[in-house]
N, C-alpha and C positions, 0 to 999 in steps of 0.2 A: 620739702613737700606740707602741705596743710592738711591737715587729719579730716578726715569726712567724719559728717553730723550725724548719717543715720538717716534710718527714716523716719519718718514723721507718726505715729501710730495714729490707728483708726479712733477717731472719737477726740482729736487734738480740737480745739479752738483755730479756727481759722485766722488771722488778722485781719480787722474792720480795716486798717489804713498800713499804706506802704509807703517810706521816703526815702528821697536817697541820703546816707550819711555821708561822712567824711571820706574820702580816697573810692568814695563809689557805693561804701558798702549799702545794700537795703536793709532797713530800720522798720521791722514789723509794729505795729500796735493800733493801741482799739481809744475809743473814744466814747463820751454818756455830754446828755443834755444838748442844751443849743444852742449852735453854731457862732449866736451870737453874745452868747455869755461870757464873762470876764475867762480868759484863760489861765486854768490850770493844768502843769505838767507833772506828772506823776513819776519819779524814778527808783526805781526794785534798786534792793541789795543785789550783793556779790552772789551768783547761784541760785537767786530767785527770777522772775518774769511778772510780765504785766500782769498774771492773772494776781498775783500778789494785791494787785490794787483795785479786785473787780469789785469788791463792795464798797470800799469809800470812793469809786469812780460814780456808783451809782446815786452814791447821796450826794454825793458834788453837783451830779447831774440832775438831781431831782430837788437840790435847791436854788439851781437856777444858772450853775459856771458851765462852762465847757472841758469839762474834764481828759485828760488826754494821756495815756498809760503808754510807754512802747518799752521793750526791749533792747537792753542795752546790748551793744554789738558782743558777738559771740555767748550771747544767749539766748534761748526759747526758739523762736521764730525769724530773728536776726541772723543776720549772713555772720560767718566767721571773719577775723581781719587775717589777711593774707599773711601777714610779718607775725602774726602775733602779737601787735601792738594792743594794748590793755590799758593804756597810763590813766591819768586824770586829764591829761592834754588831748587825748583822742578821743574821752567821753566827752568832755567840754566841746568838742569840734562837731561833733556826731549831736546835740543837744541842740548846738549852734544852727545845724542844718533844719531840724525837726521843727525850731520854732519857725523858720523860714518855709517851712513844708505847709505850716499850717495859720498862714498868713502873716507872719511879724510881726505878730501883737505882743505887746508886754506880758509875760510870764508871770504868774505864781508857779515858784519852784517848790515843789514838795518831796522832799531826796529821806529814803531810808537807808543808812549803813553807807554803800558806796556810794547809790546814790545824790546819798546827803553830801558826800565828802564832794562828788562831781559839782553840786549844785553850789555846795559854799566856794569853791572855787573859780564857778563861774561868774559868780556876782561878788567875790572879793577880790579879783584880778581881773573885774570890770569887762567881762567880756560878755554880760548879759544884766539888760536894765532890766528887772524883773520888778514889781510891784508890792511883793511881800516872799517872803522865803519860810518855811517850818522843816526843821530839822526832825528827825525820825531817829532816835536815839543812837545818834552821834555826833561826835565832839570833837576839838585838837586831841585832847588826851585822853586815851581808852585803855583799857586792860588786854595786858599780853594775855595774860591766861582764857580771856574769852574770846582772845581771837584765835589763838590755839585751838579750842573746841571746836570753834566753828572750821576750821580749815581739815584740821581730824575727821570731822565729817566729812567734806567736799571731797578729800582725799582717798578716802575709804571706798573697797572696791576698783582699784584701777582698770582692773581686768574687766568690770562689768557685773552684772546681777543677771542670776539665773532665771528670774523668774520676779513680776511684779509682786508676788508674796514679799520676796525677798526687799524688794523696794520699799514696799508699806513697813515691813520688819525696822529696817535703817531710822525710816522716819521717826518711827513711831521711839524709837528708844532715843533719837537724837531729841525731840520734843514728847515727852511722855505726858506733858498738861493736855496735849490734845487730844480728842478721840478721834484713833484708828478709822481710819473710812470703812463702810463696810463694804462699797461697791470699788472696786482697783481697777476702772474704768475711769476712776478719776485721776489716775497716777498718769496717765497716759501724755498728757502736757508736762510732766517733768522729767523725762527720758527720752531716748531714741532708737530704735532698734541697729545694734552693728553687724556689719556683714560676717560678723562672724557666731551673728546670731544670740546675742547676748545683749541685756539693757541697759544703757551708758546714761550717766545726767545730761540733760539737754545743754550742758556750758563747754565751748571749749577748754580742754585738759590742759592747753596751754595759758589759761587765765589766771592758775593757780602755777604754772614754774616760774612764773616771776618772785622774785624774796620779796615779802613786804618790808622794808626799812622804813620801820614805826617813830625812828627819831627824824628823818627829814619828813616824814607826813606831818609829823606835828611844826614841828616848825612850819613848813608851807600854812598849813589850815589855822594856824594860829595866829600866820598876820592876815590872812585873810578875812578870819574874824573881827580881827581889830578895826577894819575898814567899812564892815557892814553897818549903814546908816538909815536901810529899812526895815520895817516890821518886821520881823522877826520871831518866830513861837518855836522853840527846843522841845521836844516831847522823850520824855524817858519812858521806858520800861522799869518798872518797880524792882522787878528782880534780876534785871540784863544783869550780865556780868560782862559786858563790854562796856559799858557807861556804868560809872556810878556816880554818886551825890558828890564827889568831891570833884572829877571832871564837870561834873553840871556847873557847881562855882567856880570852875575856872574858865568855864566860856562864858558864864554869866559877868565875870568881872574884865574880858575882854569886849563884849557886846552888853554894856549894862543898858541898852534899852529891849534886850530881850524877855520877852515872857515865857513861861516856864510852865508846863505842866507835867507832871508823876504818876501813869496809870499803875497803879499799886496790882494788878493782878496780870498784869501782860510782863512779859519778856523781852528780847532783842528783838523781835520781830513782833512789833506793837500792835500795826494793823490787823497784822493775821490773829493775834490772839484776843486779843479785844477791839473790833472795828466798831462797833457802837459807840463804844468811848470814846476812842482817837477818831472819829468821823464826827460826834459833837463838838468835839473841843476846836479839830480843823475849821468845823464851821462857823463857829463863834468868834473865830479870831477872824478869819477874812469877811464877817458880816463887819466887823468895827473898823478894818484895813483894808478892804476889796470888795467895797460893795457891788450887789447884783445891780444895780441901778444907781447911778453918779460914779465919779469918778475916785480913784484911787487913793488913801491919805498918801501914799510915797508919790511925791511929782518924778514924771519923767527927766532921765540926766541923757546928756550923750555919752554912749562905753566910750572908752581910750582903752584899749587892752594894756593891760605892765604883762610885759615878756618875760617872764624868768630868762634865766641864761640856760641855755643848751647842756643838756644831759640832767636838769633839776624835774624833770617828770617822775611822778612818781605813782608804782600801780596799787591800787589804793585795797586797802582791808575788804573782805567781804562783807 
């Protein structure tokens, strides 16, 4: 039986758009900027939603791009998978559906954490002909301790929270570097009200039920990174415990054409911690590689997807 997502709380922003994803799953999203501008797709991390990209989307839209952020399946306002499939292959299929839904144009892919893994597989296994790629605090070689900290946060309170105050306290302990919100209403988009009268995170708990096979993930993403030929920017949070400088250098050895920016005062959630710095870095990179006026630096290519052997799908880290 598919678990129930619960009720949306009053004040939860409605999605601006919806698209049909793989297997008929409804995908919810928002957009900013000129529809005729270069398409930039923003993919959030596990346990996040499209709202994580709100500030970045507005900056990109103001700069002339058409920025689209969408909730991954099982997150936010997107539907949950009937069979609990949250592997990378399923996420890539949804991404392909969203691209078709917004007109089939070549996109820039911007992915944080899980969304970065999806983007890397989509390009590295030749599913999507992207014009540029921005990876946000995600590389093939990541730190197990950092992943464990995220997992512990996401798996706490499986029976839900008794109040929004409890939700705010949990987030504050996890992200002590951020100011605690004064108004609890803003947390509405982070939780759903279950039939038990308790507040539950907005994601399908089955997303966390699958084991994370870090070695298989590393092998797959390493192979993808070696195949990259498009302009690529890696942005690391300077205090991240998921991606280290050693992990960065390993990625740069696989993809030597990639550019690299470290945001000193940001953690794993780079755009959320320092949206201003991240936004400037992203727009500077895109101005040189995918200008608003004129063709992208990287010429289009015909996609011919690589097909991993059955059973090789990986559920990415959050």
